[in-house]
C-alpha positions as CSV (number, residue, x, y, z in Angstrom):
1,X,-8.9,22.5,-15.1
2,X,-8.1,24.1,-18.2
3,X,-10.2,26.9,-19.1
4,X,-10.3,30.0,-21.6
5,X,-12.5,32.8,-20.5
6,X,-15.4,33.9,-23.1
7,X,-14.9,37.7,-23.1
8,X,-17.9,38.3,-25.1
9,X,-20.2,37.6,-22.1
10,X,-20.5,39.9,-19.1
11,X,-18.3,39.2,-16.1
12,X,-19.8,37.5,-13.3
13,X,-19.3,37.4,-9.4
14,X,-15.8,35.5,-9.6
15,X,-13.6,37.0,-7.2
16,X,-11.3,38.4,-9.9
17,X,-14.3,39.6,-12.1
18,X,-14.4,36.4,-14.2
19,X,-17.6,34.1,-13.9
20,X,-16.9,30.5,-13.7
21,X,-19.7,29.6,-15.9
22,X,-18.1,31.7,-18.6
23,X,-15.3,29.5,-19.2
24,X,-14.6,27.0,-21.9
25,X,-13.8,23.8,-20.3
26,X,-11.0,22.2,-22.5
27,X,-9.5,18.8,-21.6
28,X,-10.8,18.6,-18.0
29,X,-9.0,15.8,-16.2
30,X,-11.9,15.6,-13.4
31,X,-10.8,14.3,-10.0
32,X,-8.8,16.3,-7.5
33,X,-8.4,19.1,-9.8
34,X,-5.8,17.4,-11.9
35,X,-5.4,19.2,-15.3
36,X,-4.0,18.4,-18.9
37,X,-1.7,21.3,-18.2
38,X,-0.2,19.7,-14.9
39,X,0.2,16.5,-16.4
40,X,2.3,18.1,-19.0
41,X,4.4,20.3,-16.8
42,X,6.9,17.6,-15.7
43,X,7.9,17.3,-19.3
44,X,8.8,20.8,-19.7
45,X,10.9,20.8,-16.6
46,X,13.6,18.5,-18.4
47,X,13.7,15.5,-16.5
48,X,17.2,14.2,-15.3
49,X,18.2,10.8,-14.0
50,X,21.8,11.0,-12.5
51,X,22.5,14.1,-14.4
52,X,21.8,13.1,-17.6
53,X,19.2,14.4,-19.6
54,X,16.3,11.9,-20.1
55,X,16.3,12.3,-23.9
56,X,19.8,10.9,-23.9
57,X,19.1,7.9,-21.8
58,X,16.8,5.8,-23.9
59,X,14.4,6.3,-26.8
60,X,12.4,3.0,-25.8
61,X,8.7,2.7,-24.3
62,X,7.1,-0.3,-22.6
63,X,3.7,-1.8,-23.2
64,X,3.0,-3.9,-20.0
65,X,0.0,-6.3,-20.8
66,X,-0.9,-7.3,-17.3
67,X,-3.0,-10.4,-16.8
68,X,-4.9,-9.3,-13.4
69,X,-5.2,-12.4,-11.2
70,X,-2.2,-14.6,-12.2
71,X,-2.2,-16.7,-15.5
72,X,-1.5,-20.4,-15.7
73,X,2.0,-21.2,-16.7
74,X,1.0,-25.0,-17.6
75,X,-1.7,-24.0,-20.2
76,X,0.6,-21.3,-21.9
77,X,4.3,-21.4,-22.1
78,X,5.3,-24.2,-19.8
79,X,3.2,-27.3,-21.2
80,X,3.8,-30.6,-19.5
81,X,2.3,-33.1,-22.1
82,X,3.8,-36.0,-20.3
83,X,2.3,-35.2,-16.8
84,X,-0.7,-36.6,-15.1
85,X,-3.9,-35.5,-16.6
86,X,-4.6,-33.5,-13.4
87,X,-1.5,-31.6,-13.8
88,X,-1.1,-31.0,-17.7
89,X,-4.7,-29.9,-17.8
90,X,-7.4,-29.7,-20.7
91,X,-5.1,-28.4,-23.5
92,X,-2.5,-29.8,-25.9
93,X,0.4,-28.1,-26.9
94,X,1.4,-26.8,-30.5
95,X,4.5,-25.9,-32.1
96,X,5.6,-22.4,-32.4
97,X,8.1,-20.7,-34.9
98,X,10.8,-21.0,-32.3
99,X,12.3,-24.6,-32.5
100,X,11.8,-26.3,-29.2
101,X,9.4,-24.1,-27.8
102,X,6.0,-25.6,-28.1
103,X,3.0,-23.4,-26.4
104,X,-0.8,-23.9,-25.5
105,X,-3.2,-24.8,-28.2
106,X,-5.1,-21.5,-27.4
107,X,-2.1,-19.5,-28.6
108,X,-1.8,-19.6,-32.2
109,X,-1.0,-16.2,-32.6
110,X,1.8,-16.4,-30.2
111,X,3.1,-19.3,-31.9
112,X,3.9,-17.0,-35.0
113,X,6.1,-14.4,-33.3
114,X,8.0,-16.8,-30.4
115,X,11.2,-16.1,-32.5
116,X,10.9,-12.6,-31.5
117,X,10.1,-13.2,-27.8
118,X,12.0,-14.5,-24.8
119,X,10.0,-16.9,-22.3
120,X,11.2,-16.8,-18.7
121,X,9.8,-20.3,-17.3
122,X,11.7,-20.0,-14.0
123,X,10.2,-16.8,-12.4
124,X,9.2,-17.3,-8.9
125,X,8.7,-15.2,-5.7
126,X,6.5,-17.1,-3.1
127,X,3.9,-14.7,-2.2
128,X,0.4,-15.8,-2.9
129,X,-1.4,-12.7,-1.7
130,X,-2.8,-11.1,-5.1
131,X,-2.4,-7.5,-3.5
132,X,1.0,-8.2,-2.0
133,X,2.1,-9.9,-5.1
134,X,0.7,-7.2,-7.8
135,X,2.1,-4.3,-5.6
136,X,5.7,-6.0,-5.7
137,X,5.7,-6.6,-9.2
138,X,4.2,-3.6,-10.5
139,X,6.4,-1.3,-8.0
140,X,9.3,-3.3,-7.3
141,X,8.7,-2.9,-3.2
142,X,6.5,-4.9,-0.9
143,X,4.1,-2.8,0.9
144,X,0.3,-3.4,0.4
145,X,-1.6,-6.8,1.5
146,X,-4.7,-8.3,1.0
147,X,-5.9,-6.9,4.7
148,X,-4.3,-3.6,3.9
149,X,-4.7,-2.6,0.5
150,X,-3.7,1.1,-0.5
151,X,-0.7,1.7,-2.7
152,X,2.6,2.2,-0.6
153,X,4.6,2.9,-3.7
154,X,4.8,4.6,-7.2
155,X,4.4,1.8,-10.2
156,X,7.5,1.5,-12.7
157,X,5.0,3.5,-15.2
158,X,4.9,6.4,-12.7
159,X,8.7,6.5,-12.2
160,X,9.3,6.4,-15.8
161,X,6.7,9.5,-15.9
162,X,8.7,11.2,-13.1
163,X,12.3,10.8,-14.2
164,X,11.6,10.5,-18.2
165,X,8.7,12.0,-19.1
166,X,7.1,11.1,-22.6
167,X,9.5,10.1,-25.3
168,X,8.1,13.2,-27.4
169,X,6.8,17.0,-26.6
170,X,3.2,17.4,-26.3
171,X,2.2,13.9,-25.4
172,X,1.3,11.7,-22.2
173,X,3.9,9.9,-20.2
174,X,1.8,6.9,-19.3
175,X,-1.5,5.5,-20.0
176,X,-3.5,2.4,-18.4
177,X,-6.3,0.5,-20.2
178,X,-9.1,-0.8,-18.0
179,X,-9.1,-1.5,-14.4
180,X,-6.7,-4.1,-13.2
181,X,-3.5,-4.5,-11.2
182,X,-5.4,-3.8,-7.7
183,X,-4.7,-0.2,-8.3
184,X,-1.1,-0.5,-8.1
185,X,-0.6,1.2,-11.7
186,X,-0.6,4.5,-10.2
187,X,1.8,6.9,-8.5
188,X,1.1,6.6,-4.9
189,X,3.1,9.4,-3.0
190,X,4.8,10.6,-5.9
191,X,1.5,12.5,-6.8
192,X,-1.6,12.3,-9.3
193,X,0.2,14.2,-11.9
194,X,2.2,10.9,-12.3
195,X,-1.0,8.5,-12.4
196,X,-1.6,7.1,-15.9
197,X,-4.1,8.6,-18.2
198,X,-7.0,6.1,-18.3
199,X,-8.7,4.5,-21.2
200,X,-11.1,1.7,-21.4
201,X,-14.4,0.6,-19.5
202,X,-13.4,-3.3,-18.9
203,X,-13.2,-3.7,-15.1
204,X,-11.8,-6.8,-13.6
205,X,-12.8,-6.5,-9.9
206,X,-11.9,-2.9,-9.7
207,X,-10.8,-3.8,-6.0
208,X,-8.9,-0.6,-5.2
209,X,-11.3,1.9,-7.0
210,X,-10.3,4.0,-10.1
211,X,-7.3,6.1,-9.8
212,X,-7.8,9.8,-9.7
213,X,-6.5,10.8,-13.2
214,X,-8.0,11.8,-16.4
215,X,-9.3,9.6,-19.2
216,X,-9.8,9.7,-23.1
217,X,-13.1,11.8,-22.6
218,X,-10.9,14.7,-21.8
219,X,-10.3,15.1,-25.2
220,X,-13.6,17.2,-26.0
221,X,-14.8,20.7,-26.4
222,X,-18.0,21.6,-24.3
223,X,-20.8,24.0,-24.7
224,X,-21.3,22.8,-28.3
225,X,-18.1,24.8,-29.5
226,X,-16.4,23.3,-32.5
227,X,-12.4,23.5,-33.1
228,X,-13.2,26.2,-35.8
229,X,-15.6,28.2,-33.8
230,X,-13.3,28.2,-31.0
231,X,-10.3,29.2,-33.1
232,X,-11.9,31.8,-34.8
233,X,-13.6,33.5,-31.7
234,X,-10.7,33.5,-29.5
235,X,-7.4,35.2,-30.0
236,X,-5.7,32.6,-27.7
237,X,-2.5,34.2,-26.6
238,X,-4.3,37.4,-25.7
239,X,-6.9,35.3,-23.8
240,X,-3.9,33.7,-21.9
241,X,-2.0,36.9,-21.2
242,X,-5.3,38.8,-20.0
243,X,-6.2,35.7,-17.8
244,X,-2.8,35.5,-16.5
245,X,-3.2,39.5,-15.4
246,X,-6.7,39.3,-13.8
247,X,-6.2,36.0,-11.8
248,X,-2.6,36.0,-11.0
249,X,-3.4,36.4,-7.2
250,X,-5.6,33.2,-7.5
251,X,-4.1,30.0,-6.5
252,X,-6.1,28.0,-9.0
253,X,-4.4,29.8,-11.6
254,X,-0.9,30.0,-10.3
255,X,2.2,29.3,-12.9
256,X,0.1,29.4,-16.2
257,X,2.7,29.3,-19.1
258,X,3.4,27.7,-22.3
259,X,2.1,24.5,-20.8
260,X,-1.3,25.6,-21.4
261,X,-0.6,26.0,-25.0
262,X,0.6,22.8,-25.1
263,X,-2.6,21.2,-23.4
264,X,-4.7,23.1,-26.0
265,X,-2.7,21.6,-28.8
266,X,-3.3,18.1,-27.5
267,X,-7.0,18.6,-27.2
268,X,-7.6,20.1,-30.5
269,X,-5.1,18.9,-32.8
270,X,-2.2,16.9,-31.0
271,X,-0.9,13.6,-32.0
272,X,-2.3,12.2,-28.8
273,X,-5.8,13.1,-29.6
274,X,-5.4,11.7,-32.9
275,X,-4.2,8.4,-31.5
276,X,-7.4,7.6,-30.1
277,X,-9.2,8.0,-33.4
278,X,-9.1,4.4,-34.3
279,X,-11.5,5.0,-37.3
280,X,-8.3,6.8,-38.9
281,X,-6.6,3.3,-38.9
282,X,-6.2,1.2,-42.0
283,X,-9.3,-0.9,-41.6
284,X,-7.2,-3.9,-42.7
285,X,-5.2,-3.4,-39.5
286,X,-8.1,-3.1,-37.4
287,X,-9.6,-6.1,-38.8
288,X,-6.1,-7.7,-37.9
289,X,-6.2,-6.8,-34.3
290,X,-9.9,-7.4,-33.6
291,X,-12.3,-5.9,-31.3
292,X,-12.1,-5.5,-27.6
293,X,-8.5,-6.0,-26.2
294,X,-7.2,-6.4,-29.9
295,X,-8.7,-2.7,-30.5
296,X,-6.8,-1.6,-27.2
297,X,-3.5,-3.4,-28.3
298,X,-3.9,-1.3,-31.5
299,X,-4.5,1.8,-29.5
300,X,-1.3,0.9,-27.3
301,X,0.7,0.8,-30.5
302,X,-0.8,4.3,-31.7
303,X,0.1,6.0,-28.5
304,X,3.7,4.6,-28.5
305,X,3.9,6.0,-31.9
306,X,2.9,9.5,-30.5
307,X,5.7,9.3,-27.9
308,X,4.1,7.6,-25.2
309,X,6.4,6.3,-22.7
310,X,4.7,3.5,-20.8
311,X,1.5,1.8,-21.7
312,X,-0.2,-0.8,-19.5
313,X,-3.1,-2.9,-21.0
314,X,-5.0,-5.2,-18.5
315,X,-6.7,-8.2,-20.2
316,X,-9.1,-10.5,-18.2
317,X,-9.2,-11.7,-14.9
318,X,-7.1,-14.7,-14.4
319,X,-7.9,-16.0,-11.0
320,X,-9.6,-19.1,-12.5
321,X,-10.2,-21.1,-9.2
322,X,-13.0,-23.1,-10.9
323,X,-13.8,-24.4,-14.6
324,X,-10.5,-23.3,-16.0
325,X,-11.4,-24.7,-19.5
326,X,-14.5,-22.6,-19.9
327,X,-12.8,-19.6,-18.8
328,X,-9.6,-20.0,-20.8
329,X,-11.8,-20.9,-23.9
330,X,-13.5,-17.5,-23.5
331,X,-10.6,-15.3,-22.8
332,X,-7.5,-16.9,-23.8
333,X,-8.1,-16.6,-27.7
334,X,-8.8,-13.0,-27.3
335,X,-5.5,-12.2,-25.3
336,X,-3.6,-14.5,-28.0
337,X,-4.7,-12.2,-30.9
338,X,-4.2,-9.1,-29.1
339,X,-0.7,-9.9,-28.1
340,X,0.5,-11.9,-31.0
341,X,-1.0,-9.6,-33.6
342,X,0.6,-6.4,-31.5
343,X,4.2,-8.0,-31.6
344,X,3.9,-8.7,-35.6
345,X,2.9,-5.2,-36.1
346,X,5.4,-3.6,-34.2
347,X,8.1,-5.6,-35.7
348,X,6.7,-5.1,-39.2
349,X,6.9,-1.3,-38.7
350,X,10.4,-1.5,-37.4
351,X,9.0,-0.4,-33.9
352,X,9.8,-3.6,-31.8
353,X,13.5,-3.1,-31.1
354,X,12.3,0.3,-29.4
355,X,9.2,-1.1,-27.6
356,X,9.3,-3.5,-24.8
357,X,6.3,-5.6,-24.9
358,X,5.7,-7.7,-21.5
359,X,2.9,-10.2,-20.3
360,X,2.8,-11.2,-16.9
361,X,0.5,-11.3,-13.6
362,X,1.1,-11.5,-10.2
363,X,1.7,-15.1,-10.0
364,X,1.3,-18.6,-11.7
365,X,-1.5,-21.5,-11.0
366,X,-1.3,-24.7,-9.0
367,X,0.0,-27.5,-10.9
368,X,-2.7,-29.6,-10.0
369,X,-6.2,-29.0,-11.1
370,X,-8.4,-28.5,-7.8
371,X,-11.8,-30.2,-7.0
372,X,-13.7,-27.5,-8.8
373,X,-11.8,-28.1,-12.3
374,X,-9.6,-24.8,-11.6
375,X,-6.2,-23.9,-10.6
376,X,-5.3,-21.9,-7.3
377,X,-2.7,-19.2,-6.5
378,X,0.9,-20.7,-7.1
379,X,3.8,-18.0,-6.7
380,X,6.6,-20.7,-6.8
381,X,6.4,-20.6,-10.6
382,X,5.2,-18.5,-13.5
383,X,6.0,-18.1,-17.2
384,X,6.5,-14.4,-18.2
385,X,7.0,-13.3,-22.1
386,X,9.0,-10.4,-23.2
387,X,9.7,-9.3,-26.7
388,X,11.6,-6.3,-28.3
389,X,13.0,-3.6,-26.0
390,X,16.4,-3.8,-27.6
391,X,17.0,-7.4,-25.9
392,X,18.3,-10.6,-27.6
393,X,15.3,-13.2,-28.0
394,X,14.2,-16.3,-29.7
395,X,14.8,-17.9,-26.6
396,X,13.6,-20.0,-23.3
397,X,15.4,-18.8,-20.1
398,X,15.0,-21.3,-17.2
399,X,13.2,-24.4,-16.5
400,X,10.8,-26.0,-14.0
401,X,10.4,-29.6,-12.7
402,X,8.2,-32.3,-14.1
403,X,5.0,-30.5,-12.8
404,X,5.9,-27.0,-13.2
405,X,5.9,-26.6,-9.3
406,X,9.2,-24.8,-8.8
407,X,12.4,-23.5,-10.7
408,X,15.1,-26.0,-11.6
409,X,17.4,-23.7,-13.2
410,X,17.9,-20.0,-13.7
411,X,15.4,-18.7,-11.2
412,X,14.4,-15.1,-11.7
413,X,12.9,-12.9,-9.0
414,X,10.8,-9.6,-8.9
415,X,13.7,-7.7,-8.8
416,X,15.2,-9.0,-11.9
417,X,11.7,-8.7,-13.6
418,X,11.4,-5.0,-12.8
419,X,15.3,-4.5,-13.8
420,X,14.5,-5.8,-17.1
421,X,11.7,-3.2,-17.8
422,X,13.7,-0.6,-16.1
423,X,16.8,-1.3,-18.6
424,X,14.7,-0.9,-21.3
425,X,14.1,2.4,-20.4
426,X,17.7,3.5,-19.9
427,X,17.2,3.2,-16.0
428,X,19.0,1.1,-13.5
429,X,18.4,-0.3,-10.0
430,X,20.6,2.0,-8.3
431,X,19.0,5.3,-10.0
432,X,17.3,7.4,-7.4
433,X,14.1,9.1,-6.4
434,X,13.3,11.0,-3.5
435,X,10.6,9.6,-1.2
436,X,8.3,11.7,0.8
437,X,10.7,12.3,3.6
438,X,13.4,13.7,1.3
439,X,15.6,10.5,1.5
440,X,16.9,9.4,-2.1
441,X,15.9,5.7,-2.4
442,X,17.1,3.2,-5.3
443,X,14.5,2.1,-7.7
444,X,14.9,-1.3,-6.6
445,X,16.9,-3.3,-4.1
446,X,19.0,-5.0,-6.3
447,X,18.2,-6.8,-9.5
448,X,19.8,-8.1,-12.9
449,X,18.8,-8.3,-16.3
450,X,19.4,-12.3,-17.4
451,X,22.6,-12.2,-19.4
452,X,21.1,-14.2,-22.1
453,X,19.0,-11.1,-22.9
454,X,21.8,-8.8,-23.4
């Protein structure tokens, strides 16, 4: 935790003469002793990839909108209006602003921005285990399964945090909104310092428990001290210097440096803290996004503006084995508004080229409606949407057969999906990280960005 001693009070029985209760807690990040200064420390060290400074690699960020549980391709971007009723499902299609691409009738906001998007209809990987598929897609590696669930590999967001850090100084590298992704948005063996900062209380099963990390509640002053009171009472640099001298031998306070000041800046007046203050946003913009996931999509845009590298937003639980009509009627309009308005807003602000927006889940759904009026797991085909990120858009890549059962052209796999995200960040599959044994390993075992997007 990041604390500043209040020397106006008598010292207590701390081993170095400082009473623990005489500290002001600022930006505590809670579990496992993770501190905001530690989260920032990696940025100051100047991350390098293949000898090139991270800042020279890419100015881009990623917003990954993860549809935890697996969305239906047949009710979104791969409509089959001529298929039997038990295949085409309960929804009609509507025209989008991209000629030749119809989308599900519950996606009117998406329909307005499809000229800025690429839909890959031919994504396929063949693994119908929620945990295994989510781990594979979010990390680029197999590892966890439904019967052996702990994360084995760091997520793409954690790798970006480790190799690149945030796009701007004095901000966070990664943020995750809501429980989702089966716990695989984290850093695994790469360390808790690269776990995403947490925001949001929507929970979709919380199967793996919450990652040990900080959350938005860290941006608080405790003990009733206001910013002015703190700044007026404490000569901060003198406090830091004195604290270093007095606790130099205490391992809890090793390596205190300018990172502490950066942490304080975030807590008191930094860009990141201000990004969370949504009441500062134009009311008309807040109204466009709407509440719930829409408000979180707006926050994602604000975080990207501050320099956050990777934001993941978990929307809904899409594992609709029964009554898919009622389930999608409830959540699809909220998801549609959040994503469609986000893409439109980023484009209007000139931010879309430098922000890759992705919507995906761990797999698609069965072509045939089951006996419970739902759709089951179907990893053989899924539709994935990309927007921005410096790619060429306004297109559909790949196709499926008449019932959306499997690809009939341009099959795209997990490594390709991850390569698209990494490429936008200036990373390549053959870039390396060092695993726990000290061995350098490639980010991916192959994978290519579809040529149509370049």
